[in-house]
C-alpha positions in Angstrom: -12.2 65.1 56.2 -14.9 64.6 59.3 -15.0 60.7 58.3 -10.9 60.7 58.6 -11.3 62.7 62.1 -13.9 60.4 63.2 -11.8 57.3 62.2 -8.9 59.4 64.4 -10.8 59.6 66.9 -12.0 55.7 67.0 -8.4 54.7 66.8 -7.3 57.1 69.8 -10.6 55.7 72.2 -9.2 51.9 71.0 -5.9 52.8 71.9 -6.6 54.0 75.5 -9.0 50.9 76.3 -5.9 48.9 75.3 -3.6 50.7 77.3 -6.1 50.5 80.4 -6.8 46.7 79.8 -2.9 46.6 79.9 -2.3 48.2 83.0 -5.1 46.2 84.9 -3.7 42.8 83.5 -0.1 43.9 84.5 -1.5 44.5 88.5 -3.0 41.1 88.3 -1.1 37.9 89.5 -0.2 35.6 86.6 -3.1 33.2 87.4 -5.5 35.7 87.0 -4.6 37.5 83.9 -7.1 36.6 81.1 -8.6 39.1 79.0 -11.5 39.9 76.7 -11.8 43.0 75.7 -15.0 44.1 73.9 -14.9 46.2 70.8 -17.0 48.7 70.5 -20.2 47.9 68.2 -20.6 49.9 65.0 -23.3 52.1 64.8 -25.9 50.9 62.4 -27.1 53.7 60.2 -30.2 53.5 57.9 -29.7 52.7 54.2 -30.5 55.3 51.6 -33.1 54.5 49.7 -32.6 54.5 45.7 -34.5 57.3 43.8 -36.4 56.5 41.1 -36.7 57.9 37.8 -40.6 57.1 37.2 -42.8 59.4 39.2 -45.0 57.7 41.7 -48.1 56.1 40.2 -46.6 56.1 36.7 -46.1 52.5 34.9 -42.6 52.1 33.8 -42.1 50.5 30.3 -38.9 48.3 29.8 -37.5 47.8 26.4 -38.2 43.9 25.3 -34.9 42.1 25.1 -34.9 40.0 21.9 -32.3 37.2 21.9 -30.5 36.6 18.4 -31.6 33.4 16.8 -28.9 30.3 17.5 -27.6 29.4 14.1 -27.7 25.8 13.6 -24.0 24.2 12.3 -25.1 24.4 8.7 -26.0 27.8 8.8 -22.5 28.3 10.4 -20.8 26.5 7.5 -22.8 28.2 5.0 -21.7 31.6 6.6 -18.1 30.7 6.9 -17.1 28.5 4.2 -15.1 30.9 2.0 -13.0 32.0 5.0 -12.4 28.7 6.4 -11.5 27.8 2.9 -9.0 30.4 2.7 -7.6 29.9 5.8 -6.7 25.9 4.9 -5.4 27.0 1.4 -3.2 29.8 3.1 -2.1 26.6 5.8 -1.0 24.6 3.0 0.8 27.1 1.0 2.8 27.9 4.5 3.5 24.4 5.0 5.0 23.7 1.6 7.3 26.8 1.4 8.6 26.0 4.8 9.2 22.4 3.8 10.8 23.9 0.7 13.2 26.0 2.7 14.2 23.2 5.2 14.9 21.0 2.4 16.8 23.5 0.8 19.1 23.8 4.1 19.3 20.1 4.4 20.4 19.7 0.8 23.2 22.2 1.2 24.6 21.1 4.5 24.8 16.6 4.2 27.4 16.9 7.4 25.0 19.1 9.4 27.5 21.3 10.7 25.7 24.5 10.2 27.8 25.5 7.5 26.6 25.1 3.6 29.0 22.8 2.0 29.5 24.7 -1.2 31.4 27.2 1.1 33.1 24.5 2.6 34.4 22.7 -0.5 35.1 25.5 -2.9 37.0 23.2 -5.5 34.1 21.2 -6.4 
């Protein structure tokens, strides 16, 4: 709340300074009207130092970070061969099924009008 009031007071001061500058410039002849208003410098406040969780004089022990060993390409292949093989089989099965479906549609619609031929020629 106090911060909002301080911001409002600062805005009022800046507005008053701008209006005063404008009034001064209006009274001067056109050749002498050039302005360089100076903005107020912000206050520099000391920063808050972070509080330590370790008491002064005590030695802090940091947990050791252990990096996971990198796997070689051969180790990765040994670990994932079953999944990659199953994925390859599934992709082949899906492509064969899609090919059979497409071949069936193409076989049943020789003139490519979107209507199966057995529905266009009921006598045959």
